[in-house]
C-alpha positions as CSV (number, residue, x, y, z in Angstrom):
1,M,-132.9,106.6,-19.9
2,A,-131.8,109.0,-22.7
3,D,-130.5,107.6,-25.9
4,E,-126.8,108.2,-26.4
5,S,-127.4,109.7,-29.8
6,D,-129.2,112.6,-28.0
7,D,-126.0,113.6,-26.3
8,P,-124.4,116.8,-27.7
9,T,-121.2,116.3,-29.6
10,V,-118.2,118.4,-30.4
11,P,-116.2,118.2,-33.6
12,V,-112.6,117.4,-33.0
13,I,-110.0,117.8,-35.7
14,C,-106.5,116.5,-36.2
15,A,-104.7,118.1,-39.1
16,E,-101.8,115.8,-38.9
17,C,-104.0,112.6,-39.1
18,E,-106.4,114.4,-41.5
19,T,-109.4,113.3,-39.4
20,E,-112.5,114.9,-38.0
21,T,-114.6,113.1,-35.4
22,D,-117.7,114.1,-33.4
23,I,-117.1,113.3,-29.7
24,S,-119.6,113.4,-26.9
25,L,-119.4,116.6,-25.0
26,D,-118.8,114.7,-21.7
27,D,-115.8,112.8,-23.3
28,V,-114.1,115.4,-25.5
29,A,-111.3,116.5,-23.2
30,E,-110.3,113.0,-22.3
31,A,-110.5,111.8,-26.0
32,V,-108.4,114.7,-27.3
33,E,-105.8,114.1,-24.6
34,R,-105.7,110.4,-25.2
35,H,-105.4,110.9,-29.0
36,N,-102.5,113.4,-28.6
37,D,-100.7,111.2,-26.1
38,R,-101.0,108.1,-28.1
39,L,-100.4,109.4,-31.6
40,H,-98.5,112.7,-31.2
41,D,-96.3,112.2,-28.1
42,G,-98.5,114.5,-26.1
43,E,-98.1,117.4,-28.5
44,Q,-101.4,119.4,-28.8
45,V,-102.2,118.5,-32.4
46,A,-105.8,117.3,-32.2
47,Q,-108.2,119.9,-30.9
48,V,-111.8,121.1,-30.8
49,D,-112.7,122.6,-34.1
50,P,-111.2,126.1,-33.9
51,A,-114.4,127.7,-35.4
52,L,-116.5,126.2,-32.6
53,A,-114.0,127.1,-29.9
54,D,-114.1,130.7,-31.2
55,Q,-117.9,130.8,-31.1
56,V,-117.9,129.5,-27.6
57,R,-115.3,132.0,-26.5
58,D,-117.3,134.9,-28.0
59,L,-120.5,133.7,-26.3
60,V,-118.8,133.5,-22.9
61,A,-117.3,136.9,-23.3
62,E,-120.6,138.3,-24.3
63,D,-122.3,136.6,-21.4
64,L,-119.7,138.1,-19.0
65,G,-120.1,141.5,-20.5
66,L,-116.6,141.7,-21.8
67,L,-117.5,142.8,-25.3
68,G,-118.9,146.1,-24.2
69,S,-122.4,147.3,-24.0
70,E,-124.8,147.6,-27.0
């Protein structure tokens, strides 16, 4: 059985709460939704760190060939 500390995590930030938390990749969507529902009346305040989200978006676009050929 794998140790839970070996699970990849994703940084989640909430500017309004002034918090940053590392959430297990498997739980990140549910955790962000739960935080926003509970503390921000469902408004999308907490989110995956935008810098990481941008990196993932660029990697996916590159993988799909959307950034042009090199």
